C-alpha positions as CSV (number, residue, x, y, z in Angstrom):
1,X,64.5,16.1,-31.1
2,X,64.3,14.7,-27.5
3,X,64.6,11.1,-26.3
4,X,63.8,9.1,-23.2
5,X,66.5,7.2,-21.3
6,X,65.2,3.7,-20.8
7,X,67.6,3.4,-17.8
8,X,65.5,6.0,-16.1
9,X,62.2,4.7,-17.2
10,X,62.6,1.1,-16.0
11,X,63.0,1.8,-12.3
12,X,60.1,4.3,-12.3
13,X,57.9,1.9,-14.2
14,X,58.8,-1.0,-11.9
15,X,57.9,1.1,-8.9
16,X,54.5,2.1,-10.3
17,X,53.6,-1.4,-11.4
18,X,54.7,-2.8,-8.1
19,X,52.5,-0.3,-6.2
20,X,49.6,-1.0,-8.5
21,X,49.8,-4.7,-8.2
22,X,50.2,-4.5,-4.4
23,X,47.2,-2.2,-4.2
24,X,45.1,-4.5,-6.4
25,X,46.0,-7.5,-4.2
26,X,44.7,-5.7,-1.1
27,X,41.2,-6.6,-0.1
28,X,38.9,-5.0,2.5
29,X,40.6,-4.5,5.8
30,X,39.8,-7.1,8.4
31,X,39.1,-5.6,11.8
32,X,40.1,-7.5,15.0
33,X,37.3,-8.3,17.5
34,X,38.2,-7.5,21.1
35,X,37.9,-10.1,23.8
36,X,35.1,-9.4,26.3
37,X,36.1,-8.2,29.7
38,X,34.5,-10.2,32.6
39,X,32.1,-7.3,33.3
40,X,31.1,-7.1,29.6
41,X,30.5,-10.9,29.5
42,X,28.4,-10.7,32.6
43,X,26.3,-7.9,31.0
44,X,25.8,-9.9,27.9
45,X,24.7,-12.9,29.9
46,X,22.1,-10.7,31.7
47,X,20.4,-9.7,28.5
48,X,17.4,-11.5,26.9
49,X,18.5,-14.5,24.8
50,X,17.3,-12.9,21.6
51,X,19.7,-10.0,22.1
52,X,22.8,-11.6,23.5
53,X,24.6,-12.1,20.2
54,X,24.0,-8.4,19.3
55,X,25.3,-7.2,22.6
56,X,28.4,-9.4,22.1
57,X,28.9,-7.7,18.8
58,X,28.6,-4.3,20.5
59,X,31.5,-5.0,22.8
60,X,33.7,-7.1,20.4
61,X,33.5,-4.6,17.5
62,X,34.1,-1.5,19.5
63,X,33.7,2.2,18.6
64,X,33.8,1.7,14.8
65,X,30.5,-0.2,14.8
66,X,29.1,1.1,18.1
67,X,26.2,3.1,16.5
68,X,25.4,0.3,14.0
69,X,25.2,-2.3,16.8
70,X,23.1,0.0,19.0
71,X,20.7,0.5,16.1
72,X,20.4,-3.3,15.5
73,X,19.8,-4.0,19.2
74,X,17.3,-1.2,19.4
75,X,15.0,-2.3,16.6
76,X,15.3,-6.0,17.5
77,X,14.5,-5.2,21.2
78,X,11.5,-3.1,20.2
79,X,10.0,-5.8,18.0
80,X,10.5,-8.4,20.7
81,X,8.8,-6.2,23.3
82,X,11.8,-5.3,25.3
83,X,10.9,-1.6,25.4
84,X,13.5,-0.6,28.1
85,X,16.3,-2.2,26.1
86,X,15.1,-0.6,23.0
87,X,14.8,2.9,24.5
88,X,18.2,2.7,26.2
89,X,20.1,1.5,23.1
90,X,18.3,3.8,20.7
91,X,18.9,6.8,23.0
92,X,22.6,5.9,23.1
93,X,22.6,5.8,19.3
94,X,20.9,9.2,19.2
95,X,23.5,10.8,21.4
96,X,26.3,9.4,19.3
97,X,24.6,10.7,16.2
98,X,24.0,14.1,17.6
99,X,27.7,14.5,18.5
100,X,28.3,14.8,14.7
101,X,24.9,15.6,13.2
102,X,23.4,18.6,14.9
103,X,22.4,21.9,13.5
104,X,25.3,23.8,15.0
105,X,28.6,25.3,13.9
106,X,30.5,22.9,16.2
107,X,28.8,19.9,14.7
108,X,29.5,21.2,11.2
109,X,33.2,21.5,12.0
110,X,33.1,17.9,13.4
111,X,31.5,16.6,10.3
112,X,34.1,18.3,8.1
113,X,36.9,16.5,10.1
114,X,34.9,13.2,10.2
115,X,34.4,13.0,6.5
116,X,38.1,13.3,5.9
117,X,38.7,10.1,7.8
118,X,39.2,7.0,5.6
119,X,38.1,4.6,8.2
120,X,35.3,6.4,10.1
121,X,33.1,5.3,12.9
122,X,29.7,4.4,11.7
123,X,27.1,7.1,12.1
124,X,24.6,6.0,9.4
125,X,23.2,7.5,6.3
126,X,20.4,10.2,6.6
127,X,17.6,7.6,6.3
128,X,19.2,5.4,9.0
129,X,19.7,8.2,11.4
130,X,16.1,9.3,10.8
131,X,14.8,5.9,11.6
132,X,16.5,6.0,15.0
133,X,14.2,8.9,15.8
134,X,11.2,7.1,14.4
135,X,11.5,4.1,16.8
136,X,12.3,6.4,19.7
137,X,9.3,8.5,18.9
138,X,7.1,5.4,18.9
139,X,8.3,4.5,22.4
140,X,7.5,8.1,23.6
141,X,4.0,7.7,22.1
142,X,3.5,4.5,24.0
143,X,4.6,6.4,27.2
144,X,2.1,9.2,26.5
145,X,5.0,11.6,26.2
146,X,3.7,13.4,23.2
147,X,6.0,16.4,23.4
148,X,9.1,14.2,23.2
149,X,7.5,12.0,20.6
150,X,6.8,15.0,18.3
151,X,10.3,16.4,19.0
152,X,11.8,13.0,18.1
153,X,9.9,12.9,14.8
154,X,11.0,16.4,14.0
155,X,14.6,15.6,14.8
156,X,14.3,12.7,12.4
157,X,13.2,15.1,9.7
158,X,16.3,17.2,10.4
159,X,18.5,14.1,10.0
160,X,16.8,13.4,6.7
161,X,17.8,16.9,5.6
162,X,21.5,16.2,6.2
163,X,23.1,14.6,3.2
164,X,26.9,14.6,2.9
165,X,27.9,18.2,3.5
166,X,24.8,19.7,1.8
167,X,21.4,20.6,3.2
168,X,18.5,19.0,1.2
169,X,14.8,19.4,1.6
170,X,13.2,16.7,3.7
171,X,10.4,14.5,2.4
172,X,10.1,11.8,5.1
173,X,6.3,11.5,5.0
174,X,6.1,9.0,7.8
175,X,7.8,11.4,10.3
176,X,5.5,14.3,9.2
177,X,2.5,12.1,9.8
178,X,3.6,11.0,13.2
179,X,4.5,14.6,14.2
180,X,1.0,15.6,13.3
181,X,-0.5,12.7,15.3
182,X,1.6,13.7,18.3
183,X,0.5,17.3,18.0
184,X,-3.2,16.1,18.0
185,X,-2.6,14.2,21.2
186,X,-1.0,17.3,22.7
187,X,-4.2,19.2,21.9
188,X,-2.3,21.4,19.4
189,X,-4.7,21.3,16.5
190,X,-3.0,24.1,14.7
191,X,0.4,22.4,14.7
192,X,-1.2,19.2,13.7
193,X,-3.0,20.9,10.8
194,X,0.3,22.4,9.6
195,X,2.1,19.0,9.7
196,X,-0.8,17.3,7.8
197,X,-0.9,20.1,5.3
198,X,2.8,19.6,4.5
199,X,2.2,15.8,4.4
200,X,-0.2,16.3,1.5
201,X,2.6,17.6,-0.7
202,X,4.0,14.0,-0.6
203,X,1.0,11.8,0.3
204,X,-2.2,13.6,-0.9
205,X,-4.2,10.4,-0.3
206,X,-2.9,9.7,3.1
207,X,-5.5,8.8,5.7
208,X,-5.7,11.9,8.0
209,X,-7.0,11.1,11.5
210,X,-10.6,12.1,12.2
211,X,-12.1,13.1,15.6
212,X,-13.2,9.5,16.1
213,X,-9.7,8.0,15.6
214,X,-8.1,7.3,18.9
215,X,-5.4,4.9,17.9
216,X,-2.8,4.2,15.3
217,X,-1.7,0.9,13.7
218,X,1.8,0.8,12.3
219,X,3.0,-2.1,10.2
220,X,6.4,-3.0,8.8
221,X,7.0,-5.1,5.7
222,X,10.0,-6.2,3.7
223,X,13.8,-6.1,4.2
224,X,16.2,-3.3,4.6
225,X,17.7,-1.3,1.7
226,X,21.3,-2.4,0.9
227,X,24.4,-0.5,0.4
228,X,26.9,-1.9,-2.2
229,X,30.3,-1.0,-3.4
230,X,30.4,-0.3,-7.2
231,X,32.9,0.7,-9.8
232,X,36.5,-0.3,-10.2
233,X,37.9,-0.8,-6.7
234,X,34.4,-0.6,-5.2
235,X,34.9,3.0,-4.2
236,X,31.4,4.1,-5.2
237,X,28.4,3.6,-3.0
238,X,25.1,2.6,-4.5
239,X,21.8,1.6,-3.0
240,X,19.7,-1.4,-3.9
241,X,16.3,-2.5,-2.6
242,X,16.4,-5.4,0.0
243,X,16.0,-8.9,-1.3
244,X,14.5,-12.2,-0.4
245,X,11.2,-11.0,0.7
246,X,7.7,-11.2,-0.8
247,X,5.7,-9.1,1.7
248,X,5.0,-5.6,0.2
249,X,1.6,-4.9,1.5
250,X,-0.5,-5.4,4.7
251,X,-4.2,-5.8,5.7
252,X,-5.7,-5.7,9.2
253,X,-8.7,-7.8,10.1
254,X,-11.8,-5.7,10.8
255,X,-14.5,-8.1,12.0
256,X,-15.0,-10.5,9.1
257,X,-13.4,-8.2,6.6
258,X,-9.8,-7.1,5.9
259,X,-8.8,-3.5,5.5
260,X,-5.7,-2.2,3.8
261,X,-3.0,-0.5,5.8
262,X,-1.8,2.6,4.0
263,X,1.9,2.4,2.7
264,X,3.2,5.6,4.3
265,X,6.9,5.3,3.7
266,X,9.2,3.5,1.3
267,X,12.4,3.2,3.2
268,X,14.4,2.3,0.1
269,X,13.1,5.5,-1.5
270,X,14.5,7.4,1.4
271,X,17.8,5.6,1.2
272,X,18.2,6.2,-2.5
273,X,17.1,9.8,-2.8
274,X,18.0,13.2,-1.4
275,X,15.0,15.5,-1.3
276,X,13.2,13.3,-3.9
277,X,16.2,13.4,-6.3
278,X,17.4,10.0,-7.2
279,X,21.0,9.0,-6.3
280,X,23.1,7.3,-8.9
281,X,26.1,6.7,-6.6
282,X,28.0,8.4,-3.8
283,X,31.7,9.1,-4.1
284,X,31.8,12.1,-1.9
285,X,35.1,12.3,0.1
286,X,36.9,9.8,-2.2
287,X,36.2,10.7,-5.8
288,X,38.6,13.7,-6.0
289,X,41.7,11.7,-5.5
290,X,40.6,9.0,-7.9
291,X,39.7,11.5,-10.6
292,X,43.1,13.3,-10.2
293,X,45.0,10.0,-10.5
294,X,42.8,8.7,-13.3
295,X,43.2,12.0,-15.3
296,X,47.0,11.4,-15.3
297,X,46.5,7.9,-16.7
298,X,43.9,9.0,-19.3
299,X,46.1,11.8,-20.6
300,X,49.2,9.6,-20.9
301,X,47.1,7.0,-22.8
302,X,45.9,9.7,-25.2
303,X,49.5,10.8,-25.8
304,X,50.8,7.3,-26.6
305,X,47.8,6.5,-28.8
306,X,48.1,9.7,-30.8
307,X,51.8,9.1,-31.3
308,X,51.2,5.7,-32.8
309,X,48.6,7.0,-35.1
310,X,50.9,9.8,-36.3
311,X,53.7,7.2,-36.9
312,X,56.0,9.1,-34.5
313,X,57.4,5.9,-33.0
314,X,58.4,4.5,-36.4
315,X,59.9,7.7,-37.7
316,X,61.9,8.5,-34.6
317,X,63.6,5.1,-34.4
318,X,64.1,2.8,-31.4
319,X,64.7,5.3,-28.6
320,X,61.5,7.3,-29.1
321,X,59.5,4.2,-30.0
322,X,60.6,2.4,-26.8
323,X,60.0,5.6,-24.8
324,X,56.3,5.9,-25.9
325,X,55.8,2.2,-25.3
326,X,57.0,2.7,-21.7
327,X,54.7,5.8,-21.4
328,X,51.8,3.6,-22.4
329,X,52.7,1.1,-19.8
330,X,52.9,3.8,-17.1
331,X,49.5,5.0,-18.2
332,X,48.0,1.5,-17.6
333,X,49.8,1.4,-14.2
334,X,48.4,4.8,-13.3
335,X,44.9,3.6,-14.1
336,X,45.4,0.5,-12.0
337,X,46.9,2.5,-9.2
338,X,43.9,4.9,-9.1
339,X,41.6,1.9,-8.7
340,X,43.6,0.4,-5.8
341,X,44.6,3.5,-4.0
342,X,41.1,4.8,-3.3
343,X,39.3,3.9,-0.1
344,X,36.5,1.4,-0.6
345,X,33.0,2.6,-0.1
346,X,31.6,2.2,3.4
347,X,28.9,-0.5,2.8
348,X,27.9,-1.1,6.4
349,X,24.2,-0.6,6.8
350,X,21.3,-1.1,9.3
351,X,20.1,-4.5,8.2
352,X,17.3,-4.6,10.7
353,X,15.2,-1.9,9.0
354,X,12.1,-2.7,7.0
355,X,11.4,-1.9,3.3
356,X,8.1,-0.2,3.8
357,X,6.1,1.2,6.8
358,X,2.3,1.3,6.7
359,X,0.0,3.4,8.9
360,X,-3.8,3.6,9.5
361,X,-5.7,5.6,12.1
362,X,-8.6,3.6,13.7
363,X,-11.1,3.7,16.5
364,X,-10.1,1.0,19.0
365,X,-10.4,-0.2,22.6
366,X,-7.8,-1.1,25.2
367,X,-6.4,-4.6,24.7
368,X,-8.3,-5.0,21.4
369,X,-6.6,-7.8,19.5
370,X,-5.0,-7.0,16.1
371,X,-4.4,-9.5,13.4
372,X,-2.3,-8.4,10.4
373,X,-1.7,-10.4,7.2
374,X,0.9,-9.6,4.6
375,X,0.4,-9.4,0.9
376,X,2.6,-10.1,-2.1
377,X,3.0,-7.9,-5.2
378,X,-0.2,-9.2,-6.6
379,X,-2.2,-8.2,-3.4
380,X,-2.6,-11.8,-2.4
381,X,-2.1,-13.0,1.2
382,X,1.2,-14.8,1.8
383,X,0.4,-18.2,3.4
384,X,1.6,-18.5,7.0
385,X,2.8,-14.9,7.2
386,X,0.8,-13.0,9.8
387,X,1.4,-11.1,13.0
388,X,-0.8,-10.7,16.1
389,X,-0.6,-7.8,18.5
390,X,-3.0,-5.5,20.5
391,X,-3.7,-1.9,21.1
392,X,-2.2,-0.4,24.2
393,X,-3.4,2.9,25.5
394,X,-1.5,5.5,27.5
395,X,-2.9,7.5,30.4
396,X,-4.2,10.1,28.1
397,X,-6.3,7.8,26.0
398,X,-4.3,7.4,22.8
399,X,-3.6,3.9,21.5
400,X,-0.9,2.4,19.4
401,X,-0.4,-1.1,17.9
402,X,2.8,-2.2,16.1
403,X,2.9,-5.2,13.8
404,X,5.8,-6.5,11.6
405,X,6.6,-9.3,9.3
406,X,10.0,-9.4,11.0
407,X,8.8,-10.4,14.5
408,X,11.7,-12.4,16.0
409,X,11.2,-15.7,17.7
410,X,11.8,-14.9,21.4
411,X,13.9,-18.0,21.6
412,X,16.1,-17.1,18.7
413,X,19.6,-16.1,19.7
414,X,20.8,-15.1,16.2
């Protein structure tokens, strides 16, 4: 017969409980914001009013949120018509991403190290990185640089294939479509046919451009997918669709009629799947430690419960009974410790993204006005929610128009 010395248990128990309680009391880490240097403040002041707050965030939040802030500036600048700002910031974001997410052995080694860091610099989830290449590709299309446009859309497909440390098949229909459109403008009919043929695997009813279609209309609706921390300690990452928006569809005015704009890509679907497979939650890089710690707590709970059921504590007298009572308390402490010791999920996300992107090829003329209205879930127009733009053509005769339900007010500094 063995016994447990309570004099040994109490200090150990006190240590475990103290650690568990301290861990539970610790909330998300608060990061200091750096003061702007005079040169940085001068640069912020030189930017358009609608972008100044975002540039201030870029400098104040530093490397940890650099890519995220570049993404936010880039999409806001693009929607507001500041194409140079959009191109510069999105290109910087692309370079930062490619330092870690490239199809090379050196990048794979960097990813391995990067994923082990508890407090990593933001580089985005696969769908967020892919969207950087989407907006850059649109800018290249507007410039008539079809080769770089197609390369950008294909690079976005590559980012879509990166998921944690595994390779997954890509299914980003929007990027396939735009790669095909870019190939058409390059005169590469064979390449275009290959892209559109692959597209049919995901969007068999997509509107493939005809010989008469010389322009594309691209429309954004809705709000960005959200990342949330879930589970005890919020160490699990889950995706949820954006909220507080009604616009799910779009129509473009065609004379006296309205024509639907095809919903080419569900950004939330891209966020919440890998190669079409639905994600329940992401715990990669964190779950192993939590499972190991939790298994200790669960095993000890089982031992103490089985002992009570067998009447061991009563039969053995006070020493053994007190010992198993202490073991049960240690089990509870271990469970609590596993919840608090784990790093919280990284729930930073690119809030400027849309929910859905719609595309339609058309026959249009230079400067032709475009009026888009937005529809709710019942296909009814949302009063007061429209966007006006126009087709702009490059030197090679291809047109593009971009409309969004998220068009910022040029005077808005938020």
